[in-house]
VEXDREN-2710 file (C-alpha; in Angstrom, 1 decimal):
% VEXDREN-2710
k/r/px/py/pz
1/MET/-67.3/-30.5/20.8
2/ALA/-66.2/-32.4/17.4
3/LYS/-66.2/-29.4/15.9
4/ARG/-64.8/-27.3/18.1
5/ASP/-62.1/-29.6/17.7
6/VAL/-61.8/-29.9/13.9
7/GLU/-61.7/-25.8/14.1
8/ASN/-59.5/-25.9/17.0
9/PHE/-57.2/-28.0/15.0
10/THR/-57.3/-26.2/11.6
11/PRO/-56.3/-23.1/12.1
12/VAL/-53.1/-24.5/14.0
13/ALA/-52.7/-27.3/11.3
14/ASN/-52.5/-23.1/8.8
15/SER/-50.4/-22.2/11.3
16/ARG/-47.6/-24.5/11.0
17/SER/-48.5/-25.1/7.2
18/ARG/-47.5/-20.9/7.8
19/LYS/-44.5/-21.6/9.0
20/ILE/-43.2/-24.1/6.8
21/CYS/-43.8/-21.9/4.1
22/ILE/-42.2/-18.9/5.5
23/SER/-39.0/-21.0/7.1
24/LYS/-38.6/-22.1/3.6
25/LYS/-39.1/-18.8/1.8
26/ALA/-36.9/-17.7/4.3
27/ILE/-33.7/-19.8/3.4
28/ILE/-34.5/-19.3/-0.3
29/CYS/-34.3/-15.6/0.5
30/ALA/-31.2/-16.2/2.1
31/ILE/-29.3/-17.8/-0.2
32/VAL/-30.7/-15.8/-2.8
33/LEU/-29.2/-12.7/-0.6
34/VAL/-26.1/-14.9/-0.6
35/GLY/-26.2/-15.5/-3.8
36/LEU/-26.1/-11.6/-4.6
37/VAL/-23.3/-10.1/-2.4
38/ILE/-21.0/-13.1/-3.8
39/ALA/-22.1/-11.8/-6.8
40/ILE/-21.6/-8.6/-6.0
41/ILE/-18.0/-9.3/-4.8
42/ILE/-16.8/-11.1/-7.9
43/ALA/-18.2/-7.6/-10.3
44/VAL/-16.5/-5.9/-7.9
45/PHE/-13.6/-7.3/-6.8
46/VAL/-12.0/-10.4/-8.9
47/GLN/-10.3/-8.7/-11.9
48/PRO/-11.0/-9.7/-15.7
49/SER/-7.1/-10.8/-17.6
50/GLY/-5.3/-8.3/-19.7
51/ASN/-1.7/-6.8/-20.2
52/LYS/-2.9/-3.9/-18.4
53/LEU/-1.9/-3.0/-14.7
54/ILE/-4.5/-4.3/-11.9
55/ASP/-4.9/-0.7/-10.8
56/ASN/-5.0/0.6/-14.9
57/ASP/-9.3/0.4/-14.3
58/GLU/-10.6/1.2/-18.1
59/ASP/-13.9/2.6/-18.6
60/ASP/-17.0/-1.1/-18.4
61/VAL/-20.3/0.1/-19.2
62/ASN/-21.3/-3.1/-17.4
63/LEU/-20.5/-1.9/-14.0
64/ILE/-23.2/-2.8/-12.2
65/PRO/-25.1/0.7/-10.4
66/ASP/-23.8/2.6/-7.4
67/PRO/-25.9/0.6/-4.4
68/GLU/-28.7/2.9/-2.5
69/ILE/-28.0/1.1/0.5
70/PRO/-24.6/0.6/1.9
71/PRO/-23.0/-3.3/0.7
72/PRO/-21.9/-5.8/3.0
73/ILE/-18.1/-5.9/3.4
74/PRO/-16.3/-9.2/2.3
75/LEU/-16.2/-11.4/5.3
76/TRP/-12.7/-12.6/4.7
77/SER/-11.3/-9.3/6.7
78/LYS/-11.0/-10.2/10.6
79/LEU/-11.1/-7.8/13.2
80/ARG/-7.7/-9.8/15.4
81/LYS/-7.4/-8.5/19.4
82/PHE/-4.3/-9.3/21.2
83/LYS/-3.1/-8.5/24.9
84/GLY/0.2/-9.8/25.0
85/GLY/2.1/-6.7/23.7
86/GLY/3.0/-7.5/20.3
87/ALA/1.4/-7.9/16.7
88/VAL/2.4/-7.7/13.4
89/ALA/0.1/-6.8/10.4
90/ALA/1.2/-8.1/7.0
91/ASP/-0.3/-8.4/3.0
92/VAL/0.7/-12.3/3.7
93/LEU/-0.2/-14.4/6.8
94/ALA/2.7/-16.0/6.8
95/CYS/4.6/-13.3/7.4
96/ALA/2.8/-11.4/9.6
97/GLU/3.4/-15.2/11.8
98/ILE/7.0/-15.2/10.9
99/GLY/7.2/-11.6/12.2
100/LYS/5.0/-12.7/15.1
101/SER/7.4/-15.6/15.7
102/ILE/10.5/-13.0/16.1
103/LEU/9.0/-11.3/18.9
104/GLU/7.9/-14.4/21.1
105/LYS/11.7/-14.7/21.1
106/ASN/12.2/-11.4/22.2
107/GLY/13.2/-9.5/18.8
108/SER/13.3/-6.4/18.7
109/ALA/9.9/-4.6/16.4
110/VAL/12.7/-3.8/14.0
111/ASP/13.4/-7.7/13.3
112/ALA/10.3/-8.6/13.5
113/ALA/9.6/-5.9/10.0
114/ILE/12.5/-7.0/8.4
115/ALA/11.8/-10.7/9.0
116/SER/8.3/-9.9/8.0
117/ALA/9.8/-8.0/4.7
118/LEU/12.2/-10.9/3.7
119/CYS/9.0/-13.2/3.6
120/THR/6.9/-10.7/1.9
121/GLY/9.7/-10.4/-0.8
122/LEU/8.3/-14.2/-1.2
123/GLY/4.5/-14.1/-1.2
124/LEU/4.1/-10.5/-2.8
125/MET/7.8/-11.0/-4.8
126/HIS/5.5/-8.8/-7.8
127/ASN/5.1/-5.5/-5.2
128/THR/8.6/-5.9/-3.2
129/GLY/11.5/-7.8/-2.8
130/LEU/15.5/-7.4/-2.8
131/GLY/15.5/-5.7/-6.0
132/GLY/13.4/-2.7/-4.9
133/GLY/13.9/-0.5/-2.1
134/PHE/12.0/0.7/1.4
135/ILE/11.2/3.4/3.7
136/MET/10.6/3.2/7.7
137/THR/9.4/4.8/10.5
138/ILE/10.7/3.6/14.3
139/TYR/9.3/4.6/17.4
140/GLU/11.3/4.1/20.5
141/LYS/9.3/3.9/23.7
142/SER/12.0/3.9/26.2
143/THR/13.5/7.4/24.8
144/GLY/10.5/8.9/23.0
145/LYS/12.3/9.5/20.1
146/SER/11.3/8.4/16.4
147/TYR/13.4/8.0/13.7
148/TYR/12.6/8.0/9.5
149/LEU/15.0/5.0/7.2
150/ASN/15.6/6.1/3.5
151/ALA/16.6/3.0/2.1
152/ARG/14.7/4.2/-1.4
153/ASP/16.1/2.9/-4.7
154/SER/18.6/5.4/-6.3
155/ALA/19.5/5.6/-10.1
156/PRO/22.6/4.5/-11.4
157/LEU/25.5/7.1/-12.1
158/ALA/25.1/7.0/-15.7
159/ALA/21.7/7.8/-15.7
160/TYR/20.9/11.6/-16.5
161/PRO/17.2/13.9/-17.9
162/GLU/17.1/12.8/-21.5
163/MET/18.0/8.8/-21.4
164/TYR/15.1/8.2/-22.5
165/GLU/14.9/10.5/-25.2
166/ASN/13.8/8.7/-28.6
167/LYS/12.3/5.8/-26.5
168/THR/9.4/3.9/-28.0
169/ASN/9.1/0.5/-25.6
170/HIS/8.2/2.3/-22.3
171/GLU/11.9/1.5/-21.4
172/SER/11.9/3.7/-17.9
173/GLN/9.0/1.0/-17.1
174/ILE/9.7/-2.5/-19.1
175/GLY/13.2/-4.0/-19.2
176/ALA/16.6/-3.1/-17.7
177/LEU/16.4/0.6/-18.4
178/ALA/14.0/0.8/-16.1
179/ILE/16.7/-0.2/-13.1
180/THR/17.8/1.9/-10.0
181/VAL/20.2/1.0/-7.6
182/PRO/17.9/-1.5/-5.1
183/GLY/18.2/-0.7/-1.3
184/GLU/16.2/-3.4/0.5
185/ILE/19.0/-5.3/1.7
186/ALA/21.2/-2.1/2.7
187/GLY/18.4/-1.1/4.6
188/TYR/17.6/-4.2/6.3
189/TRP/21.4/-4.3/7.5
190/GLU/21.5/-0.4/8.5
191/ALA/18.1/-1.3/11.1
192/HIS/19.6/-4.4/12.3
193/GLN/23.2/-2.9/13.2
194/ARG/21.3/-0.3/15.3
195/PHE/18.3/-1.5/16.1
196/GLY/18.4/-5.7/16.2
197/LYS/18.2/-7.5/19.2
198/LEU/18.5/-11.4/17.3
199/PRO/21.0/-12.1/15.2
200/TRP/20.7/-11.1/11.4
201/ALA/20.7/-14.9/10.6
202/GLU/17.5/-15.4/12.2
203/LEU/15.8/-13.3/10.4
204/PHE/16.2/-15.4/7.7
205/THR/15.3/-19.0/9.0
206/ASP/11.7/-18.9/8.3
207/THR/11.2/-17.4/5.1
208/ILE/14.4/-19.7/3.4
209/LYS/11.8/-22.7/4.8
210/MET/9.6/-21.4/3.2
211/CYS/11.2/-20.9/0.2
212/ASP/12.8/-24.1/0.2
213/ASN/9.7/-26.2/0.7
214/GLY/8.4/-23.6/-1.5
215/TRP/5.3/-21.4/-1.0
216/ASN/1.3/-21.5/-2.3
217/LEU/0.3/-18.9/-5.0
218/THR/-1.8/-16.0/-3.4
219/ARG/-4.8/-14.9/-5.2
220/ALA/-3.8/-11.4/-4.8
221/MET/-1.0/-12.4/-6.9
222/TYR/-2.7/-14.6/-9.1
223/ASP/-5.0/-11.7/-9.7
224/ASP/-1.7/-9.5/-11.1
225/LEU/-0.3/-11.6/-12.8
226/LEU/-3.2/-12.0/-14.7
227/ASN/-3.0/-8.3/-15.3
228/ASN/0.6/-8.3/-16.5
229/LYS/1.0/-11.7/-18.9
230/HIS/3.0/-9.7/-21.0
231/LEU/6.2/-9.6/-18.5
232/ILE/6.0/-13.2/-17.4
233/TYR/6.0/-14.5/-21.0
234/ASN/8.8/-12.6/-21.8
235/ASP/11.3/-12.7/-18.9
236/PRO/12.4/-16.7/-18.7
237/THR/12.6/-17.4/-15.0
238/LEU/9.0/-16.1/-14.6
239/LYS/7.5/-17.7/-16.9
240/SER/9.1/-20.9/-15.1
241/MET/8.1/-19.8/-12.0
242/PHE/4.4/-18.8/-13.1
243/ILE/3.6/-20.6/-16.4
244/ASN/2.0/-23.5/-16.1
245/GLU/4.8/-26.1/-18.7
246/THR/1.6/-28.4/-20.1
247/THR/-0.8/-25.5/-20.3
248/ASN/1.1/-22.8/-21.4
249/ILE/-1.3/-20.3/-18.8
250/VAL/-0.9/-18.4/-15.5
251/LYS/-0.4/-20.9/-12.4
252/TYR/-3.4/-21.2/-10.1
253/PRO/-3.7/-19.8/-6.5
254/GLY/-2.6/-22.6/-4.1
255/THR/0.2/-23.9/-6.7
256/LEU/3.9/-24.3/-5.0
257/ILE/6.2/-22.3/-6.1
258/LYS/9.9/-22.6/-5.5
259/PRO/12.5/-19.8/-6.5
260/LYS/15.6/-21.6/-5.8
261/LYS/18.2/-19.6/-7.2
262/LEU/16.3/-16.7/-4.5
263/CYS/16.5/-19.2/-2.0
264/ASP/20.5/-19.3/-2.6
265/THR/20.6/-15.9/-3.0
266/LEU/19.0/-15.4/0.7
267/ARG/21.4/-17.9/2.1
268/ILE/24.3/-15.8/1.3
269/LEU/22.9/-12.9/2.8
270/ALA/21.5/-14.7/5.7
271/GLU/25.7/-15.7/6.2
272/LYS/27.9/-13.2/4.4
273/GLY/25.6/-10.1/5.3
274/ALA/24.3/-7.4/3.2
275/ALA/28.3/-6.2/2.4
276/ASP/28.2/-9.7/0.0
277/PHE/25.2/-7.9/-1.9
278/TYR/27.0/-4.7/-2.1
279/ASN/30.5/-5.5/-2.8
280/GLY/30.9/-8.6/-3.5
281/THR/30.2/-11.7/-5.4
282/LEU/26.6/-12.3/-5.5
283/GLY/26.5/-8.2/-6.1
284/LYS/29.1/-8.8/-9.4
285/MET/26.8/-11.7/-10.4
286/LEU/23.7/-9.3/-10.0
287/ILE/26.0/-6.5/-12.1
288/ASP/27.0/-9.1/-14.5
289/ASP/23.2/-10.3/-15.6
290/LEU/21.9/-6.9/-15.6
291/GLN/24.8/-5.4/-18.2
292/LYS/23.2/-8.7/-20.3
293/ARG/20.2/-7.6/-21.0
294/GLY/20.8/-4.2/-21.0
295/SER/21.3/-1.9/-17.6
296/ILE/23.6/0.5/-16.9
297/LEU/24.1/-0.7/-13.7
298/THR/27.7/-1.0/-12.6
299/GLN/29.1/-2.3/-9.1
300/GLU/30.4/1.0/-8.3
301/ASP/26.8/1.3/-8.0
302/LEU/26.2/-0.8/-5.6
303/LYS/29.8/-0.1/-3.6
304/LEU/28.4/3.4/-3.6
305/TYR/25.0/3.2/-2.2
306/LYS/24.0/4.2/1.3
307/VAL/20.9/4.7/3.1
308/LYS/20.5/7.9/5.2
309/TRP/18.5/7.6/8.3
310/GLU/17.3/11.4/9.1
311/GLU/14.3/13.0/11.7
312/PRO/11.2/12.0/10.9
313/LEU/8.7/15.0/10.3
314/LYS/6.3/15.1/13.3
315/SER/2.8/16.7/13.9
316/THR/0.7/17.2/16.6
317/PHE/-3.0/16.4/16.7
318/ALA/-5.6/18.2/18.6
319/ASP/-5.8/15.8/21.2
320/GLY/-1.8/15.9/21.8
321/SER/-1.6/13.0/19.9
322/ASN/1.8/13.1/17.3
323/LEU/1.5/12.0/14.5
324/TYR/5.4/10.6/13.4
325/THR/6.2/10.4/9.7
326/VAL/9.0/10.2/6.8
327/GLY/10.1/13.2/4.9
328/LEU/11.4/13.4/1.6
329/PRO/11.2/11.4/-0.9
330/GLY/8.3/9.6/0.4
331/SER/5.1/11.8/0.4
332/GLY/5.1/12.0/4.8
333/PRO/4.8/16.2/4.2
334/LEU/2.0/15.4/1.9
335/LEU/0.0/13.3/4.8
336/VAL/0.7/15.4/7.3
337/PHE/-0.8/18.9/5.5
338/ILE/-3.9/16.8/4.9
339/THR/-4.4/15.2/8.7
340/ASN/-3.6/18.9/9.3
341/ILE/-6.3/20.0/7.7
342/LEU/-8.6/17.2/8.5
343/ASP/-8.0/17.7/12.3
344/GLN/-9.1/21.3/12.2
345/TYR/-12.9/20.6/10.5
346/ASN/-13.4/18.9/14.2
347/LEU/-15.2/15.8/12.5
348/THR/-16.7/13.6/15.3
349/SER/-19.0/9.7/14.2
350/ASP/-21.1/12.5/13.3
351/SER/-19.2/13.2/10.8
352/LEU/-20.7/10.5/8.4
353/ASN/-24.4/10.1/10.3
354/GLY/-26.8/10.4/7.0
355/TRP/-26.5/11.7/3.3
356/ASN/-25.6/15.7/3.9
357/ASN/-23.0/15.1/6.1
358/THR/-21.2/12.3/4.6
359/ILE/-21.3/13.7/1.3
360/LYS/-20.0/17.2/3.2
361/THR/-17.4/15.6/4.8
362/TYR/-16.2/13.6/2.0
363/HIS/-16.3/17.1/0.0
364/ARG/-13.9/18.3/2.4
365/MET/-11.9/15.5/2.1
366/ILE/-11.6/15.8/-1.6
367/GLU/-11.1/19.8/-1.5
368/THR/-8.3/18.9/1.2
369/PHE/-6.9/15.8/-1.5
370/LYS/-6.4/18.3/-4.2
371/TYR/-4.9/20.7/-2.7
372/ALA/-2.4/18.2/-1.1
373/TYR/-1.2/17.3/-4.8
374/ALA/-1.2/20.8/-6.6
375/PHE/2.2/20.2/-4.2
376/ARG/3.0/17.3/-5.2
377/SER/4.5/18.2/-8.7
378/GLN/6.9/20.6/-6.5
379/MET/8.3/17.4/-4.5
380/GLY/11.7/16.0/-4.7
381/ASP/14.6/14.3/-3.5
382/THR/16.4/16.9/-0.8
383/ASP/19.6/16.0/-1.3
384/TYR/19.4/17.6/-5.0
385/VAL/16.8/20.0/-4.6
386/ASP/16.5/23.0/-2.4
387/ILE/12.6/23.2/-1.0
388/SER/12.3/24.0/2.3
389/GLU/10.6/27.1/2.1
390/LEU/7.6/24.4/0.6
391/LEU/8.4/21.7/3.7
392/LYS/8.0/24.5/6.3
393/LYS/4.3/25.1/4.8
394/LEU/3.1/21.9/4.1
395/THR/3.9/20.9/8.0
396/SER/2.7/24.6/8.9
397/ARG/-0.4/23.9/11.2
398/ASP/-1.3/28.0/10.5
399/PHE/-1.0/27.2/6.7
400/ALA/-3.5/24.1/6.8
401/ARG/-5.7/26.6/8.4
402/MET/-5.4/29.0/5.8
403/ILE/-5.7/26.7/3.1
404/LYS/-9.0/25.0/4.9
405/GLU/-10.3/28.6/4.8
406/LYS/-10.3/28.4/0.9
407/ILE/-12.7/25.2/1.3
408/ASN/-15.9/26.5/0.1
409/ASP/-18.4/23.6/0.7
410/ASN/-20.8/24.3/-1.4
411/ILE/-18.5/23.7/-5.1
412/THR/-15.6/22.1/-6.4
413/SER/-13.4/23.4/-9.4
414/ASN/-12.3/21.7/-12.0
415/ASP/-9.4/23.7/-13.1
416/PRO/-5.7/22.8/-11.7
417/GLY/-5.1/26.3/-11.5
418/TYR/-7.6/26.9/-8.4
419/TYR/-5.7/24.9/-6.7
420/ASN/-2.4/26.2/-7.3
421/ALA/-1.3/23.6/-9.7
422/ASN/-0.2/22.7/-13.3
423/ASN/2.3/19.8/-13.3
424/GLU/1.6/16.3/-13.2
425/PHE/2.8/14.0/-11.3
426/ARG/4.5/10.1/-11.4
427/GLU/3.1/7.6/-9.3
428/ASP/4.0/3.3/-8.1
429/HIS/1.7/0.8/-7.9
430/GLY/4.1/-2.5/-6.6
431/THR/3.9/-1.7/-2.8
432/ALA/3.8/-4.0/0.1
433/HIS/3.4/-2.4/4.1
434/ILE/4.0/-3.9/7.0
435/SER/3.3/-2.8/10.5
436/VAL/5.0/-3.5/13.9
437/ILE/4.3/-3.1/17.6
438/SER/6.7/-5.1/20.1
439/GLN/6.1/-5.8/23.3
440/ASN/7.7/-3.2/24.9
441/GLY/6.1/-0.6/23.4
442/ASP/8.4/0.6/20.2
443/ALA/6.4/0.2/16.9
444/VAL/7.8/0.2/12.9
445/SER/6.0/0.7/10.1
446/TYR/7.5/0.0/6.7
447/THR/6.5/0.1/3.3
448/GLY/8.9/-1.2/0.2
449/SER/8.7/-1.7/-3.1
450/ILE/9.5/-2.5/-6.7
451/ASN/7.6/0.4/-8.2
452/ILE/5.1/-0.7/-11.1
453/PHE/4.0/-4.9/-10.7
454/PHE/6.5/-7.0/-11.6
455/GLY/8.9/-4.4/-11.1
456/CYS/10.8/-4.3/-14.5
457/GLY/9.9/-7.8/-15.6
458/VAL/13.3/-9.2/-15.3
459/VAL/14.7/-11.8/-12.6
460/SER/18.3/-12.3/-12.6
461/ASP/19.4/-15.7/-14.2
462/SER/21.9/-15.9/-11.3
463/THR/20.0/-14.6/-8.5
464/GLY/16.9/-15.4/-8.4
465/ILE/16.2/-11.4/-7.7
466/LEU/13.1/-9.5/-9.2
467/LEU/14.4/-5.8/-10.2
468/ASN/12.5/-2.7/-9.6
469/SER/11.6/-0.4/-12.4
470/GLY/12.4/2.7/-9.7
471/MET/13.3/5.0/-13.3
472/ASP/9.8/5.3/-14.0
473/ASP/9.1/6.9/-10.3
474/PHE/11.4/10.4/-12.0
475/SER/9.8/12.9/-14.3
476/ILE/10.9/12.4/-18.0
477/PRO/10.1/15.1/-19.8
478/SER/10.5/13.5/-22.9
479/VAL/8.3/10.7/-21.7
480/ILE/4.5/10.2/-21.9
481/ASN/3.3/9.0/-18.9
482/TYR/0.2/7.1/-17.7
483/PHE/-1.9/9.9/-18.4
484/GLY/-1.2/10.9/-21.4
485/LEU/0.9/14.3/-20.1
486/PRO/4.7/14.3/-20.0
487/GLY/7.0/14.8/-17.5
488/ARG/7.6/18.8/-16.2
489/ASP/8.8/18.1/-12.6
490/LYS/11.9/20.1/-12.5
491/ASN/12.2/18.8/-9.1
492/ASN/12.1/15.1/-10.2
493/PHE/14.1/15.7/-12.9
494/ILE/16.8/12.2/-13.5
495/ALA/20.4/12.5/-12.1
496/PRO/23.0/10.3/-11.3
497/GLY/22.5/9.0/-7.0
498/LYS/19.1/10.8/-7.4
499/ARG/15.8/8.9/-4.9
500/PRO/12.5/9.6/-6.8
501/VAL/9.8/10.7/-5.4
502/SER/7.2/8.2/-3.8
503/SER/3.8/8.5/-2.5
504/MET/4.7/6.1/0.6
505/VAL/4.1/7.0/3.7
506/PRO/4.7/4.5/6.8
507/SER/3.2/6.2/9.6
508/ILE/3.1/5.9/13.5
509/ILE/0.9/8.0/15.4
510/VAL/1.7/8.0/19.6
511/GLY/-0.9/9.0/22.2
512/PRO/0.5/12.1/24.8
513/ASP/1.1/9.6/27.0
514/GLY/4.2/8.0/24.9
515/ASN/2.2/4.6/24.2
516/VAL/1.8/3.9/20.2
517/LYS/-1.8/4.3/19.6
518/MET/-1.5/3.6/15.4
519/VAL/0.8/2.3/13.3
520/ILE/-0.4/2.8/9.3
521/GLY/0.5/2.9/6.0
522/ALA/-0.7/1.1/2.6
523/ALA/0.4/-0.1/-0.8
524/GLY/-1.4/1.6/-3.7
525/GLY/0.3/4.0/-5.8
526/SER/-0.9/7.9/-5.9
527/LYS/-3.6/6.0/-3.7
528/ILE/-0.9/5.2/-0.7
529/THR/-1.3/8.8/0.6
530/THR/-5.4/9.5/0.4
531/SER/-6.5/6.2/1.9
532/THR/-3.4/6.2/4.5
533/ALA/-5.0/9.8/6.2
534/TYR/-8.5/8.5/4.9
535/VAL/-7.9/5.6/7.3
536/ILE/-6.5/8.0/10.0
537/ALA/-9.6/10.5/10.2
538/ARG/-12.2/7.6/10.3
539/TYR/-10.5/5.9/13.4
540/MET/-8.7/9.0/15.3
541/TRP/-12.0/11.4/14.8
542/MET/-14.9/9.7/13.2
543/LYS/-14.4/6.7/16.0
544/ASN/-14.4/3.5/13.4
545/ASN/-12.8/0.6/14.6
546/ILE/-9.6/-0.2/12.6
547/LYS/-11.3/-3.3/10.7
548/GLU/-14.1/-0.3/9.7
549/ALA/-11.5/2.5/9.0
550/ILE/-9.9/-0.3/6.5
551/ASP/-12.8/-1.8/5.5
552/ALA/-14.6/1.2/4.2
553/PRO/-14.8/1.9/0.5
554/ARG/-12.8/4.9/-0.1
555/ILE/-12.6/8.6/-2.1
556/HIS/-9.2/9.6/-3.8
557/HIS/-8.8/13.0/-5.9
558/GLN/-4.9/13.6/-7.5
559/LEU/-6.0/16.6/-9.3
560/PHE/-4.6/14.7/-12.5
561/PRO/-6.5/13.3/-13.8
562/MET/-9.6/15.8/-12.4
563/ARG/-11.9/13.8/-10.9
564/LEU/-13.1/11.8/-8.3
565/GLU/-12.2/8.3/-7.8
566/TYR/-14.4/6.3/-5.5
567/GLN/-14.5/2.1/-4.9
568/TYR/-18.2/0.6/-5.1
569/GLY/-19.8/1.0/-2.0
570/ILE/-20.3/4.3/-1.7
571/VAL/-24.0/4.7/-2.0
572/LYS/-25.0/6.7/-5.0
573/PRO/-27.1/9.3/-3.0
574/VAL/-23.8/10.7/-1.7
575/ILE/-22.0/10.3/-5.0
576/ASP/-25.2/12.3/-6.7
577/GLY/-24.4/14.7/-4.0
578/LEU/-20.6/15.1/-4.5
579/LYS/-21.9/15.6/-8.4
580/LYS/-23.8/18.7/-7.4
581/LEU/-21.2/20.3/-6.1
582/GLY/-19.4/20.4/-9.7
583/HIS/-17.2/16.8/-8.9
584/VAL/-16.4/14.4/-11.7
585/THR/-16.7/10.9/-10.8
586/TYR/-15.3/7.7/-12.1
587/ARG/-15.7/4.7/-10.2
588/TYR/-12.2/1.9/-10.1
589/LYS/-12.8/-1.6/-10.4
590/GLY/-9.5/-2.9/-8.8
591/ARG/-8.6/-2.7/-5.1
592/GLY/-6.8/0.7/-5.6
593/SER/-5.0/0.7/-2.5
594/VAL/-4.4/-2.2/0.6
595/VAL/-3.5/-0.1/3.9
596/MET/-2.4/-2.4/6.7
597/GLY/-3.4/-1.1/10.6
598/LEU/-2.4/-1.8/14.3
599/VAL/-4.1/-0.1/16.5
600/GLN/-4.0/-0.1/20.5
601/ASP/-6.1/0.9/23.0
602/ASN/-5.6/0.5/27.0
603/GLY/-3.0/-2.9/26.4
604/THR/-4.5/-4.6/23.8
605/ILE/-3.3/-4.2/20.1
606/TYR/-6.3/-4.6/17.7
607/GLY/-5.0/-5.4/13.8
608/VAL/-6.5/-5.8/10.8
609/GLY/-4.8/-6.7/7.2
610/ASP/-6.9/-5.2/3.9
611/TYR/-9.2/-7.8/2.5
612/ARG/-8.6/-6.0/-0.7
613/ARG/-5.3/-8.3/-0.5
614/TYR/-6.4/-11.1/2.1
615/GLY/-4.0/-9.2/4.4
616/ASP/-3.7/-10.5/7.7
617/ALA/-1.9/-10.1/11.3
618/ALA/-0.8/-12.1/14.0
619/GLY/0.4/-11.4/17.3
620/ILE/1.4/-12.8/21.4
621/ASN/-2.1/-13.4/23.7
END
């Protein structure tokens, strides 16, 4: 009996010991795994310091290999759910919250978008703000009508195509000669006059309070400060705002920023409206400052600036849903073209099921992107060039079907001429997007920009406004662009008052029943159009939820340069399969693009901010 007791006891003790051992091993493994995930995230998403734009990635032989299995997605992206009928998604959570508060006061979707945009002009002032411009798509549920507001910045009256000849210091990108006439405030005013419900000044209240109290430097902005220090040190206002006086280094995330002059400007605009900017004291102060820095902008430029109300582009998908997006100078025509082709592939959840299906689906997307960007270099401001035939093609489902038939599932071409392209194009980097759905079912999709990160690097001393570098969005014959190619696109040459082409595509998808299904848009230069199409395809046809669609690692191709660009997270077998089809591949290290989206299903709104810039959504419950 005693022996049996001992025999019976020993295994129990061993079992307990094994369990304790296994438990310890599990804990250790979990810690190691978490550490590995954090290391991967840091390696992939945290940027090194330097003087390059954050998206201008350089080859790095020390890149970690492509994963064999899909890696975990960073956890700071949250899928938000709102049952109260209204929500806002923005690049900065505080700005989404400001938009939400406007909706709670029974403000319109346009009111909420303006209030959120004013806030974003602080929290992400290096991407958007009063010194830039925007384009906006609006949907009014009660009438079923949609609108396109073009508040894109325009070339000064003294501008001309050869103005950068014999210039050697990137004057189209950096400095006062890069500035176009800002359209931001004029656009806010026009949108509010037509669709606003709350008093104009009330849209400024929370942002002015945030400005006076100071706002915390975001991690996203800190990353971009590190990569653009040359601009910050060269402007007195930017330097005083973002460089620590004692250490002479960039201020850390969380540091309180108080741009006093900009706060004063916001107060003036809240009280006096847009007129004071375009034909008043504020405008005179701005022009005086800029001319001292070498700008060719005049008060006449401000007085003559006008926004444009236009019909948005409309495309009907096979399921009866309608895509509403912007016309030129935005890239809505390319988005319509891309989605019309992808819609005809009858994509489903199985399209990304298994490596072979994924390779085929990505290949089809890539080829569609390449055909689309072949047309990009033919686009221009329709007030200056007649491209009506091109627009008819790009918005035709029959033309999309014809191009689809040209796509070979078994091979690609690395000759731009194969896609009928021979010109490069220029791209913008500094953008921000806001998506809004209001309680009455209206929607707004807004994308604003000051072009390159930190615009031209010039702040008006009197107003605190950071100015754009919009002139670099034109095709400039004498200037070698980022890709080492000269501007050859005549339709996008500089002309007085002309608006440059942009990749921005703020869009709204409405179901056959008239209810908004999706409000979508992106920041990220030339990747804006492809990333927006990519998320639409994953959500609308491949049945991802909106978080899955936005979180998914992205692919991009723009013909120039001739390479497939992709984000870390696409597994090695898929990349190898695409290489076998002939694709030249390049993995970029930067965030690439940032998508902000809201979707609505059976009265419930789901929102998510892109983890790539720590965005978020706020709404009513």
